[in-house]
BARO-862981 format. One record per residue (C-alpha): x, y negated, z negated. Coordinates in nm, 2 decimals, decimal comma. Example, Ala and Ser with C-alpha at 12.3 -4.5 7.8 and 13.67 -1.06 7.14 Angstrom:
2
R  1,23  0,45  -0,78
R  1,37  0,11  -0,71
END
This chain:
688
R  -0,43  -1,70  -1,76
R  -0,12  -1,71  -1,98
R  0,23  -1,67  -1,83
R  0,27  -1,34  -2,01
R  0,00  -1,18  -1,80
R  0,19  -1,26  -1,48
R  0,37  -0,96  -1,32
R  0,62  -0,90  -1,04
R  0,58  -0,60  -0,81
R  0,84  -0,49  -0,55
R  0,82  -0,23  -0,28
R  1,12  0,00  -0,24
R  1,20  0,02  0,13
R  1,27  0,34  0,32
R  1,52  0,29  0,60
R  1,41  0,62  0,75
R  1,04  0,52  0,79
R  0,88  0,46  1,12
R  0,70  0,14  1,22
R  0,35  0,30  1,18
R  0,10  0,30  0,90
R  0,16  0,51  0,59
R  -0,20  0,63  0,55
R  -0,51  0,66  0,77
R  -0,62  0,38  1,01
R  -0,96  0,23  0,95
R  -0,98  -0,05  1,20
R  -0,89  -0,14  1,56
R  -0,92  -0,45  1,77
R  -0,75  -0,59  2,08
R  -0,71  -0,90  2,28
R  -0,62  -0,98  2,64
R  -0,51  -1,34  2,58
R  -0,46  -1,54  2,26
R  -0,42  -1,90  2,14
R  -0,08  -1,80  2,02
R  0,04  -1,72  2,37
R  0,04  -1,34  2,36
R  -0,14  -1,09  2,57
R  -0,23  -0,72  2,55
R  -0,21  -0,69  2,18
R  -0,36  -0,41  1,97
R  -0,44  -0,48  1,60
R  -0,46  -0,19  1,35
R  -0,58  -0,20  0,99
R  -0,48  0,08  0,75
R  -0,53  0,24  0,42
R  -0,18  0,12  0,32
R  -0,33  -0,23  0,30
R  -0,15  -0,37  0,61
R  -0,25  -0,51  0,94
R  -0,01  -0,44  1,23
R  0,00  -0,59  1,57
R  0,13  -0,39  1,86
R  0,22  -0,53  2,20
R  0,20  -0,33  2,52
R  0,53  -0,35  2,72
R  0,51  -0,49  3,07
R  0,44  -0,21  3,31
R  0,26  -0,01  3,04
R  0,39  0,25  2,79
R  0,37  0,30  2,42
R  0,29  -0,03  2,24
R  0,57  -0,17  2,02
R  0,52  -0,32  1,68
R  0,53  -0,70  1,70
R  0,46  -0,78  1,33
R  0,30  -0,66  1,01
R  0,08  -0,86  0,77
R  0,06  -0,74  0,42
R  -0,19  -0,98  0,27
R  -0,42  -0,72  0,11
R  -0,36  -0,51  -0,20
R  -0,60  -0,22  -0,10
R  -0,74  -0,05  0,21
R  -0,81  -0,26  0,52
R  -1,15  -0,14  0,63
R  -1,23  -0,36  0,93
R  -1,10  -0,62  1,17
R  -1,25  -0,89  1,38
R  -1,09  -1,13  1,63
R  -1,23  -1,48  1,64
R  -1,24  -1,65  1,98
R  -1,21  -2,01  2,12
R  -1,34  -1,99  2,47
R  -1,16  -1,70  2,64
R  -0,87  -1,70  2,39
R  -0,85  -1,51  2,07
R  -0,79  -1,78  1,80
R  -0,77  -1,59  1,47
R  -0,76  -1,25  1,30
R  -1,01  -1,16  1,02
R  -0,96  -0,85  0,80
R  -1,19  -0,70  0,54
R  -1,05  -0,50  0,25
R  -1,14  -0,29  -0,05
R  -0,96  -0,55  -0,26
R  -1,29  -0,74  -0,23
R  -1,15  -1,01  -0,01
R  -1,16  -1,12  0,35
R  -0,85  -1,27  0,50
R  -0,84  -1,51  0,80
R  -0,51  -1,60  0,97
R  -0,35  -1,69  1,29
R  -0,01  -1,55  1,41
R  0,25  -1,81  1,46
R  0,56  -1,81  1,67
R  0,74  -1,51  1,81
R  0,75  -1,32  1,48
R  0,37  -1,35  1,45
R  0,40  -1,43  1,07
R  0,10  -1,64  0,97
R  0,19  -1,98  0,84
R  -0,13  -1,99  0,64
R  -0,36  -1,71  0,53
R  -0,71  -1,81  0,41
R  -0,89  -1,59  0,15
R  -1,27  -1,57  0,16
R  -1,42  -1,45  -0,17
R  -1,79  -1,37  -0,21
R  -1,82  -1,00  -0,23
R  -1,80  -0,83  -0,57
R  -1,71  -0,48  -0,44
R  -1,53  -0,32  -0,15
R  -1,58  -0,51  0,18
R  -1,64  -0,23  0,43
R  -1,74  -0,39  0,76
R  -1,73  -0,70  0,97
R  -1,94  -0,82  1,26
R  -1,87  -1,11  1,50
R  -2,08  -1,27  1,77
R  -1,84  -1,45  2,00
R  -2,11  -1,65  2,19
R  -2,24  -1,80  1,86
R  -1,93  -1,79  1,65
R  -2,12  -1,59  1,39
R  -1,91  -1,39  1,14
R  -2,08  -1,15  0,90
R  -1,95  -0,91  0,64
R  -2,10  -0,64  0,42
R  -1,99  -0,37  0,17
R  -2,04  -0,18  -0,14
R  -2,21  -0,47  -0,33
R  -2,51  -0,41  -0,11
R  -2,52  -0,76  0,03
R  -2,45  -0,92  0,37
R  -2,26  -1,25  0,39
R  -2,28  -1,48  0,70
R  -1,98  -1,71  0,70
R  -1,93  -2,07  0,81
R  -1,59  -2,01  0,96
R  -1,51  -2,39  0,99
R  -1,57  -2,44  0,62
R  -1,44  -2,10  0,51
R  -1,75  -2,06  0,29
R  -2,07  -1,85  0,29
R  -2,35  -1,99  0,50
R  -2,61  -1,73  0,42
R  -2,60  -1,45  0,16
R  -2,85  -1,16  0,20
R  -2,91  -0,96  -0,11
R  -2,69  -1,17  -0,34
R  -2,90  -1,09  -0,64
R  -2,96  -0,76  -0,81
R  -3,34  -0,78  -0,75
R  -3,31  -0,86  -0,38
R  -3,03  -0,65  -0,24
R  -3,00  -0,60  0,13
R  -3,00  -0,22  0,09
R  -3,04  0,02  -0,20
R  -2,69  0,14  -0,16
R  -2,35  0,05  -0,01
R  -2,35  -0,09  0,34
R  -2,11  0,10  0,58
R  -2,22  -0,03  0,92
R  -2,29  -0,38  1,06
R  -2,34  -0,53  1,41
R  -2,42  -0,88  1,53
R  -2,60  -0,96  1,86
R  -2,39  -1,17  2,10
R  -2,60  -1,48  2,05
R  -2,59  -1,45  1,67
R  -2,97  -1,42  1,65
R  -2,98  -1,07  1,50
R  -2,78  -0,87  1,25
R  -2,82  -0,49  1,20
R  -2,70  -0,31  0,90
R  -2,67  0,06  0,80
R  -2,62  0,20  0,46
R  -2,56  0,50  0,24
R  -2,94  0,51  0,19
R  -2,97  0,63  0,55
R  -3,17  0,32  0,66
R  -3,10  0,06  0,92
R  -3,23  -0,29  0,86
R  -3,26  -0,60  1,09
R  -3,21  -0,96  0,98
R  -3,24  -1,30  1,14
R  -2,95  -1,51  1,01
R  -3,11  -1,83  1,16
R  -3,42  -1,80  0,94
R  -3,23  -1,78  0,61
R  -3,16  -1,42  0,69
R  -3,52  -1,30  0,68
R  -3,57  -0,93  0,72
R  -3,73  -0,86  1,05
R  -3,76  -0,49  1,04
R  -3,63  -0,14  0,95
R  -3,54  0,16  1,15
R  -3,60  0,49  0,98
R  -3,49  0,82  1,12
R  -3,15  0,91  0,99
R  -3,13  1,15  0,70
R  -2,77  1,07  0,58
R  -2,52  0,79  0,56
R  -2,53  0,55  0,86
R  -2,17  0,52  0,97
R  -2,17  0,29  1,28
R  -2,39  0,05  1,47
R  -2,37  -0,12  1,81
R  -2,62  -0,37  1,97
R  -2,67  -0,40  2,34
R  -2,57  -0,73  2,51
R  -2,94  -0,82  2,57
R  -3,04  -0,73  2,21
R  -3,30  -0,48  2,34
R  -3,16  -0,16  2,20
R  -2,92  -0,04  1,93
R  -2,71  0,27  1,89
R  -2,63  0,43  1,55
R  -2,43  0,72  1,42
R  -2,47  0,91  1,10
R  -2,34  1,17  0,86
R  -2,65  1,37  0,96
R  -2,45  1,47  1,27
R  -2,66  1,26  1,52
R  -2,62  0,96  1,74
R  -2,95  0,77  1,81
R  -3,06  0,52  2,06
R  -3,32  0,28  1,92
R  -3,56  0,04  2,08
R  -3,54  -0,27  1,87
R  -3,87  -0,41  1,99
R  -4,06  -0,08  1,94
R  -3,86  0,01  1,62
R  -3,84  0,37  1,73
R  -3,59  0,63  1,86
R  -3,56  0,65  2,23
R  -3,30  0,93  2,26
R  -3,08  1,13  2,04
R  -2,75  1,31  2,07
R  -2,65  1,59  1,83
R  -2,36  1,79  1,97
R  -2,14  1,77  1,66
R  -2,11  2,03  1,39
R  -2,03  1,77  1,12
R  -2,07  1,40  1,04
R  -2,04  1,15  1,32
R  -1,82  0,87  1,19
R  -1,77  0,63  1,48
R  -1,90  0,51  1,82
R  -1,80  0,30  2,11
R  -2,07  0,19  2,36
R  -2,10  -0,01  2,68
R  -2,29  -0,34  2,70
R  -2,62  -0,16  2,80
R  -2,58  0,11  2,53
R  -2,63  0,38  2,80
R  -2,28  0,53  2,78
R  -2,15  0,62  2,43
R  -1,82  0,77  2,31
R  -1,84  0,91  1,96
R  -1,62  1,10  1,71
R  -1,65  1,26  1,37
R  -1,52  1,45  1,08
R  -1,44  1,75  1,30
R  -1,19  1,55  1,50
R  -1,38  1,60  1,83
R  -1,43  1,29  2,05
R  -1,71  1,32  2,31
R  -1,81  1,10  2,61
R  -2,19  1,11  2,68
R  -2,47  0,91  2,83
R  -2,82  0,85  2,70
R  -2,94  0,84  3,06
R  -2,89  1,21  3,08
R  -3,12  1,26  2,79
R  -3,41  1,04  2,90
R  -3,77  1,16  2,93
R  -3,87  1,36  3,11
R  -3,53  1,52  3,07
R  -3,36  1,71  3,35
R  -3,13  1,98  3,22
R  -2,87  1,76  3,06
R  -2,50  1,84  3,14
R  -2,28  1,89  2,84
R  -2,09  1,59  2,70
R  -1,74  1,55  2,82
R  -1,48  1,63  2,56
R  -1,23  1,34  2,56
R  -0,99  1,49  2,30
R  -0,97  1,69  1,98
R  -0,76  1,52  1,72
R  -0,62  1,69  1,41
R  -0,80  1,48  1,15
R  -1,14  1,31  1,11
R  -1,19  1,04  1,38
R  -1,25  0,71  1,19
R  -1,26  0,45  1,47
R  -1,27  0,44  1,85
R  -1,17  0,14  2,06
R  -1,13  0,07  2,43
R  -0,87  -0,21  2,47
R  -0,99  -0,53  2,63
R  -0,72  -0,51  2,91
R  -0,78  -0,14  2,99
R  -1,14  -0,01  2,92
R  -1,06  0,32  3,09
R  -0,83  0,40  2,78
R  -0,95  0,50  2,44
R  -0,76  0,45  2,12
R  -0,85  0,70  1,84
R  -0,78  0,62  1,48
R  -0,80  0,90  1,22
R  -0,74  0,96  0,85
R  -0,39  1,06  0,96
R  -0,13  0,78  0,99
R  -0,07  0,83  1,36
R  -0,27  0,66  1,64
R  -0,34  0,82  1,98
R  -0,45  0,68  2,31
R  -0,65  0,89  2,56
R  -0,79  0,85  2,91
R  -1,16  0,79  2,91
R  -1,30  0,80  3,26
R  -1,55  0,56  3,39
R  -1,83  0,82  3,40
R  -1,99  1,01  3,12
R  -2,13  1,36  3,05
R  -2,16  1,54  3,37
R  -2,09  1,24  3,59
R  -1,76  1,13  3,73
R  -1,61  1,17  3,39
R  -1,72  1,53  3,35
R  -1,39  1,68  3,42
R  -1,37  2,06  3,40
R  -1,11  2,06  3,13
R  -1,30  1,81  2,92
R  -1,62  2,01  2,95
R  -1,43  2,32  2,85
R  -1,31  2,14  2,53
R  -1,67  2,05  2,45
R  -1,79  2,40  2,51
R  -1,52  2,56  2,30
R  -1,62  2,33  2,02
R  -1,99  2,44  2,06
R  -1,88  2,80  2,03
R  -1,71  2,71  1,70
R  -1,35  2,67  1,81
R  -1,17  2,40  1,62
R  -0,89  2,34  1,87
R  -0,63  2,06  1,84
R  -0,47  1,80  2,06
R  -0,29  2,06  2,27
R  -0,62  2,19  2,40
R  -0,68  1,87  2,60
R  -0,48  1,85  2,92
R  -0,15  1,66  2,86
R  -0,24  1,41  3,12
R  -0,53  1,30  2,91
R  -0,31  1,17  2,63
R  -0,16  0,84  2,73
R  0,04  0,73  2,42
R  0,09  0,80  2,05
R  0,20  0,55  1,78
R  0,36  0,76  1,51
R  0,27  0,69  1,15
R  0,50  0,70  0,85
R  0,48  0,95  0,57
R  0,32  0,82  0,25
R  0,42  0,89  -0,11
R  0,16  1,11  -0,26
R  0,33  1,21  -0,59
R  0,60  1,05  -0,80
R  0,76  1,08  -1,14
R  1,00  0,84  -1,32
R  1,29  1,04  -1,46
R  1,38  1,00  -1,83
R  1,68  0,78  -1,75
R  1,42  0,53  -1,63
R  1,63  0,43  -1,34
R  1,54  0,70  -1,09
R  1,21  0,81  -0,94
R  1,13  1,14  -0,77
R  0,87  1,13  -0,49
R  0,69  1,37  -0,26
R  0,54  1,24  0,07
R  0,25  1,36  0,28
R  0,49  1,58  0,48
R  0,59  1,77  0,17
R  0,94  1,62  0,17
R  1,10  1,50  -0,16
R  1,33  1,20  -0,22
R  1,52  1,04  -0,51
R  1,50  0,67  -0,55
R  1,71  0,42  -0,75
R  1,56  0,11  -0,90
R  1,90  -0,05  -0,92
R  2,15  -0,01  -0,64
R  2,52  -0,05  -0,69
R  2,71  -0,32  -0,50
R  2,82  -0,21  -0,15
R  3,15  -0,27  0,03
R  3,17  -0,61  0,20
R  3,01  -0,55  0,54
R  2,81  -0,75  0,79
R  2,46  -0,84  0,66
R  2,28  -0,69  0,95
R  2,42  -0,34  0,88
R  2,34  -0,34  0,51
R  2,08  -0,06  0,44
R  1,75  -0,20  0,31
R  1,63  0,11  0,13
R  1,66  0,23  -0,23
R  1,64  0,60  -0,14
R  1,96  0,76  -0,26
R  1,89  1,13  -0,17
R  1,66  1,32  0,05
R  1,60  1,69  -0,02
R  1,57  1,97  0,23
R  1,22  2,07  0,34
R  1,23  2,39  0,14
R  1,29  2,22  -0,19
R  0,96  2,18  -0,38
R  0,86  1,89  -0,59
R  0,76  2,08  -0,90
R  1,08  2,27  -0,91
R  1,29  1,96  -0,85
R  1,11  1,77  -1,12
R  1,16  2,05  -1,37
R  1,53  2,05  -1,29
R  1,59  1,68  -1,29
R  1,38  1,62  -1,60
R  1,51  1,92  -1,79
R  1,62  1,79  -2,14
R  1,95  1,98  -2,13
R  2,03  1,79  -1,80
R  1,95  1,45  -1,95
R  2,24  1,24  -2,07
R  2,07  0,90  -2,10
R  1,73  0,79  -2,21
R  1,57  0,45  -2,20
R  1,23  0,30  -2,30
R  1,00  0,24  -2,00
R  1,07  -0,10  -1,85
R  0,86  -0,08  -1,53
R  0,56  0,11  -1,40
R  0,58  0,30  -1,07
R  0,29  0,35  -0,83
R  0,23  0,43  -0,46
R  -0,12  0,29  -0,39
R  -0,01  0,15  -0,06
R  0,18  0,47  0,04
R  0,52  0,31  -0,04
R  0,69  0,33  -0,38
R  0,62  0,02  -0,58
R  0,77  -0,10  -0,92
R  0,59  -0,35  -1,14
R  0,76  -0,55  -1,41
R  0,57  -0,75  -1,68
R  0,69  -0,96  -1,97
R  0,59  -0,71  -2,24
R  0,82  -0,43  -2,12
R  1,07  -0,56  -1,85
R  1,36  -0,60  -2,09
R  1,32  -0,28  -2,30
R  1,61  -0,09  -2,15
R  1,99  -0,12  -2,14
R  2,28  0,06  -1,98
R  2,66  0,05  -2,01
R  2,85  -0,10  -1,72
R  3,08  0,20  -1,69
R  2,78  0,44  -1,65
R  2,61  0,21  -1,40
R  2,91  0,20  -1,17
R  2,99  -0,17  -1,25
R  3,35  -0,26  -1,26
R  3,47  -0,44  -1,57
R  3,47  -0,39  -1,94
R  3,38  -0,03  -2,04
R  3,17  -0,15  -2,34
R  2,98  -0,42  -2,15
R  2,61  -0,36  -2,17
R  2,35  -0,49  -1,92
R  1,98  -0,52  -1,95
R  1,82  -0,32  -1,66
R  1,52  -0,54  -1,62
R  1,72  -0,86  -1,62
R  1,95  -0,71  -1,36
R  1,67  -0,60  -1,13
R  1,51  -0,95  -1,15
R  1,84  -1,12  -1,08
R  1,89  -0,89  -0,77
R  1,54  -0,97  -0,66
R  1,53  -1,35  -0,72
R  1,89  -1,42  -0,60
R  1,77  -1,65  -0,32
R  1,52  -1,83  -0,55
R  1,80  -1,88  -0,81
R  2,02  -2,05  -0,55
R  1,74  -2,29  -0,46
R  1,71  -2,39  -0,82
R  2,07  -2,50  -0,86
R  2,01  -2,86  -0,75
R  1,72  -2,91  -0,98
R  1,91  -2,74  -1,27
R  2,20  -2,97  -1,22
R  1,97  -3,27  -1,21
R  1,80  -3,16  -1,53
R  2,14  -3,09  -1,69
R  2,05  -2,73  -1,77
R  1,71  -2,80  -1,92
R  1,53  -2,47  -1,99
R  1,26  -2,35  -1,75
R  1,35  -2,57  -1,46
R  1,17  -2,45  -1,15
R  1,04  -2,15  -1,34
R  0,69  -2,26  -1,37
R  0,68  -2,41  -1,72
R  0,82  -2,34  -2,06
R  1,03  -2,03  -2,09
R  1,00  -1,73  -2,31
R  1,29  -1,87  -2,52
R  1,40  -1,53  -2,64
R  1,77  -1,49  -2,70
R  1,97  -1,23  -2,52
R  1,98  -1,00  -2,82
R  2,26  -0,76  -2,89
R  2,46  -0,87  -2,58
R  2,19  -0,72  -2,36
R  2,26  -0,92  -2,05
R  2,53  -1,15  -1,92
R  2,72  -1,43  -2,07
R  2,42  -1,65  -2,14
R  2,51  -1,89  -1,85
R  2,24  -1,74  -1,63
R  2,17  -1,39  -1,51
R  2,49  -1,27  -1,34
R  2,37  -1,00  -1,10
R  2,60  -0,70  -1,09
R  2,39  -0,52  -0,83
R  2,32  -0,56  -0,46
R  2,06  -0,83  -0,39
R  1,73  -0,70  -0,25
R  1,67  -0,97  0,02
R  1,44  -0,76  0,25
R  1,23  -0,63  -0,04
R  0,86  -0,73  -0,03
R  0,75  -0,90  -0,36
R  0,41  -0,97  -0,51
R  0,35  -1,20  -0,80
R  0,02  -1,14  -0,97
R  -0,18  -1,31  -1,24
R  -0,38  -1,02  -1,39
R  -0,54  -0,85  -1,08
R  -0,51  -1,16  -0,86
R  -0,22  -1,20  -0,62
R  -0,08  -1,55  -0,66
R  0,23  -1,53  -0,44
R  0,36  -1,29  -0,17
R  0,70  -1,30  0,00
R  1,02  -1,12  0,10
R  1,28  -1,16  -0,17
R  1,49  -1,37  0,07
R  1,21  -1,63  0,10
R  1,12  -1,65  -0,27
R  1,31  -1,98  -0,28
R  1,03  -2,13  -0,06
R  0,76  -2,07  -0,32
R  0,60  -2,38  -0,47
R  0,69  -2,50  -0,82
R  0,52  -2,29  -1,09
R  0,48  -1,98  -0,87
R  0,75  -1,78  -1,04
R  0,65  -1,67  -1,39
R  0,83  -1,85  -1,67
R  0,96  -1,53  -1,83
R  1,13  -1,44  -1,50
R  1,28  -1,79  -1,47
R  1,42  -1,78  -1,82
R  1,59  -1,44  -1,75
R  1,72  -1,52  -1,41
R  1,84  -1,88  -1,47
R  1,94  -1,87  -1,84
R  1,97  -1,50  -1,93
R  1,72  -1,56  -2,20
R  1,46  -1,28  -2,28
R  1,31  -1,10  -2,57
R  1,30  -0,72  -2,56
R  0,97  -0,59  -2,71
R  1,12  -0,24  -2,79
R  1,42  -0,19  -3,02
R  1,75  -0,17  -2,82
R  1,93  -0,03  -3,13
R  1,87  0,27  -3,36
R  2,01  0,37  -3,69
R  2,14  0,71  -3,78
R  2,34  0,90  -4,05
R  2,67  1,08  -4,01
R  2,73  1,40  -4,22
R  2,97  1,69  -4,20
R  2,83  2,01  -4,07
R  2,76  2,26  -4,35
R  3,01  2,51  -4,19
R  3,28  2,25  -4,11
R  3,45  2,21  -4,45
R  3,51  1,85  -4,35
R  3,48  1,56  -4,61
R  3,20  1,31  -4,62
R  3,25  0,97  -4,47
R  3,28  0,68  -4,72
R  2,94  0,55  -4,83
R  2,98  0,23  -4,63
R  3,06  0,42  -4,31
R  2,80  0,70  -4,30
R  2,50  0,50  -4,18
R  2,53  0,31  -3,86
R  2,31  0,11  -3,62
R  2,41  0,11  -3,26
R  2,27  0,05  -2,91
R  2,04  0,33  -2,79
R  2,26  0,34  -2,47
R  2,58  0,42  -2,67
R  2,74  0,75  -2,57
R  2,83  1,01  -2,83
R  3,20  1,01  -2,73
R  3,21  0,66  -2,90
R  3,06  0,81  -3,21
R  3,30  1,10  -3,21
R  3,60  0,86  -3,18
R  3,46  0,66  -3,48
R  3,44  0,97  -3,69
R  3,78  1,10  -3,59
R  3,94  0,77  -3,70
R  3,80  0,82  -4,05
R  3,80  1,20  -4,09
R  4,14  1,35  -4,01
R  4,10  1,71  -3,90
R  4,39  1,77  -3,66
R  4,14  1,90  -3,40
R  3,88  1,73  -3,17
R  3,54  1,70  -3,33
R  3,19  1,78  -3,19
R  2,85  1,65  -3,29
R  2,53  1,84  -3,37
R  2,17  1,74  -3,42
R  1,89  1,97  -3,54
R  2,14  2,25  -3,53
R  2,22  2,20  -3,16
R  2,55  2,10  -3,01
R  2,55  1,77  -2,83
R  2,74  1,68  -2,51
R  2,98  1,39  -2,56
R  2,83  1,20  -2,26
R  2,48  1,19  -2,41
R  2,34  0,86  -2,53
R  2,19  0,81  -2,87
R  1,86  0,75  -2,71
R  1,88  1,08  -2,53
R  1,96  1,26  -2,85
R  1,66  1,11  -3,02
R  1,42  1,18  -2,73
R  1,53  1,53  -2,63
R  1,69  1,69  -2,94
R  1,59  1,51  -3,26
R  1,23  1,45  -3,16
R  1,12  1,29  -3,48
R  1,03  0,95  -3,61
R  1,26  1,00  -3,92
R  1,61  0,85  -3,91
R  1,84  1,06  -3,71
R  2,11  1,27  -3,87
R  2,42  1,36  -3,67
R  2,66  1,63  -3,81
R  3,02  1,66  -3,72
R  3,26  1,96  -3,72
R  3,57  2,08  -3,54
R  3,50  2,16  -3,17
END
């Protein structure tokens, strides 16, 4: 792709955010011992696109965040841990960005030195399956195919349903399991069917299991491969005989869809949770034929959101982690027995019976001793609006709280680097202040004094506020130094996009100094090829000797560099200097290194000056009544211009479309909020 299609995305950080996920949690996995020297680690994959690793403290307690990996650009849907003997050797994650990532934590920080991307799926990758004994890794998703991977070569070994005429299922695949020896793969789909495949025989279909009437959500295969458990949106959990291809037992205590299961090796004990937030502990043995009167299932917990994933950690199978569509993660005590056995505690049975009677309940209904730990999630941005000044963004999060963000932060007093705030949030509003009302007030035309063309796009797909700059619009806005809080000449103008890029790529620019000196200032050095070559028009920028950043550097800010929809580089701003040659777009390099860029939108506008009909003041000379000036120019400068040429003895005021104009408004704001026409603007003057 051409360099002009490359974009830069930065995530504005919130110093007040917790360490948890910003959206729901889709995936859980754990390890007792790993090849990287850690033990008792819990991995979580979330709808914010991140994978987080939590380490349990010695002596127990709430796990603490060890590291976060942000390699995906969409939901993380599933996780698998590869093994080498008894040690976990690598982490695999599947995402709605259509990729699978494989990586191994390195060092104390856990940051992967290399992340491998597996590409084969053409739609969301929804589920992974891994057979440790055979080293078989399989994946499936919304493209209706199953891929069996050669992990050593990082390439597909077998693709089931890779063509339109031979799809593995008639609809998206949401569930997958692999037998321990790798000899059998089971899949479940939106079409309500389960299918069995032999990956050793070119993934030949070996059977189907028909009985569900809605989406199959989860599958587990027993250790011996003789039976299989599935759960479905038809509110049932079924135990199947794989050899006989029929249902052996069925559980149906839920009033809504069953989303997730966790079973023992024999598939006799099952824990399951669903849309109603109730998690139950049951046993198929209690429902065998001929059936004695089955005891009710034991209620493990009632969570406040749909239960998406259940997981018993490898080091403590008596505990159960419950992931939901909420950003928090909770851990509960799951006794060794099941429904009516040793685990049929009275309080748990009461919870299940209350649910059967229609009570919704919440976490408080389970005895406090049942909850072991909670990992608190962060609030996610759910609504946002860029204000007309194009420097500030109003957001509302999932808690209903609003905040005001600044794309460019003013320089801070000289303090220790470790106490510098990382965030770009400049104001948090009280809980009672509503988003719609705040937006109406902040964006009210009468309250606007400046207006700029759009120079970035704002989004919150990951739950955090993200700004994206591209070559076609990044340099379309200017501001005066005095208005931006920059000390220096009052009439000095800066380009907002250039300044943000300089703040973001400060460390990268420092790394380029040796190569720039060696090249004697040759354009595009280290910037990935030929530059945009555009001049710094109209003084919009610095002195032409390289982008002189007037704002605080954004060292901790996460940065993505994309080529179209493909992420080509990912780094903290402080590590951008480590990127290989050619990784930084040439248009960024030209702006940051040489202050050369070409705005695509006009940074000046022309207008006429005329006396107000009721003023009695004279006309300006013909060569002085039509001007062209920067859109960021304030009207007090225009008033001073008129007062020098039209003696009136009193201060003057300006009008447009019959409305009085505030002296601190910019020309761009007058055109956008008052003039509102494509015709050349006319400003009228009269005595104030």
